[in-house]
C-alpha positions, 0 to 999 in steps of 0.5 A: 512538498515536491521532488525534483532532479537535475533531469535531462539537462545533466544527461545532455551535458554528459554528466549523467553520473551527476544526476541528483534528487532533492526534496524542495519546499513547495506549496500544495493546494488540497481540498477535502471535498472528495468529489474527484479522487486525487493523489495526496501523498503524505510526504512528497510528490514526484511530478510528471508521471502517470497518476491513477488509482488502479493500474492494469496488471496485465500490462506489467511484466512483474505482475504477470510473473507473480501470477505465474508463481502464485502456487509456489508463493502460496505453498511457501506461505503455508509452510511459514504459517505452520511454523507459527512465526511471530508477526513483525508488524510493530508500532513504536511507543506512542504511535496510533495504530491505523488498524482495528483488529489483527493484522500480521506481517511476515516481511522480506523487505521491511523499511528497505531492509531484507529480513534474513528469516524470511529469506531462509524460510521462503527461498523461492519467493525471496529468489523471485523478489531478488530477481525483480530487484536485479531487473530494477523493478523492485523498490528496495533501498528506500525507507518506504520499501516493503514486501511482506505476507499480509494477513488481515484477520476476520473482523478487522479493518485498516484505518484511512491513510495515504502513502508517503509519495507517488514513487511506487506502485503497490502490488497485492497478490492474493493468496487466501480470500474469504468466501464466507460472506459477512458474519454477525459481529457484536456491537462493541466491535462494530463501534470500535471499527467505526471509531478507528476510522474516525481517528484515522481521518482525524490524523489525516486532517492534521497532516499526518502524525508520525504514526500516520506517515509510518503506516502510510509508508508501510500498510495496504491501508486506507484513507476513505471517502467512504466515511462520507454518506452520499445521496447517490446509489450504486448498482449491485456489487461489482464482479470479483476483481473488477472496479466499481463505477465512480458513483459511491455506495450510499454508505460504508455499511451498504458497501461492506454488506455487499462486499464483506472483504475488500479494498477501496482506492480513490473511487475504485472498489475492488474484491481480491481474486486468488492468484490475480494481482491488484496494482494500485497507487497508494498515494490515493486515499484507500481503505481495507476491510475484512468483516468475515470470520476468515483470514485474508492473506496476500503478498504485498510488494512495492515496485518503482513507478514504471515511468521513473527512469533508472537514473532517477531511481538511483539518484533517489536512493542515494538521496535517502542514503545520504539522509539516513547517514545524517540521521534525518530519517528517524521516526519517518519510516527509516 
């Protein structure tokens, strides 16, 4: 599928208010060779914008502001945690979970909707995100819009998947990153993690189940080429916060032994650094793991891709609003 708008011709004709967005049927050619990482959104593709797995956070105003507010955001998370609020990560009946282990969410924006409890308990974080919304950076009013505290507990992974489109950039602001290194897990749990990865890949090969699309819309997630062994070897682990080279580790096990808590986006392997934003395009397959005994906590925020013009964003939002009124978004992240 592909998304298009009436574009510059409407503006040139003096009818900018008539700009519309629509999803059109279009053939898409894909391969599963994994030689080169390519964006592969599960629902639709917006043409003509820069595509790369990881973006430079230092060049993005909103990422710099988030880093400046790191201490305040972390303090509010710790206060929220002390209240023992239940996670709002929920699976619908019959859906296949993409994660193995425990993954908690505490959401400010969930499928495009602001959650009042978060706004009440985390006022400064909410104020900051609302300011991003006022500045038209924050992706809010779509079924693919999310902002939440993401807590991935020890010995947990999120199974392979891609996001629904390339409209957004996903930002991780790490609040708590495990420092303890890999710990011994029992063989049953290890096998469960492997099976979770295999099932996630099977779902992706089918073109994405409802759950696969749902989690692609929502999660930090992952659809990994790391499930394939490679005859290539890689140098020793990348420094914290830095990208890997394009060569793969010889196996997922080797990667996780060297980096027990990390994320892979396309051919980029990253280690989170507390207070330093990681910005990536989740239209690329990506995966997350935490094989320590500690929690990994971050603030996840979805922002509009900066090359999508304000008029286009408004048209896209109106398209989704119309689809929701027609009942077309049910079971698809809406």
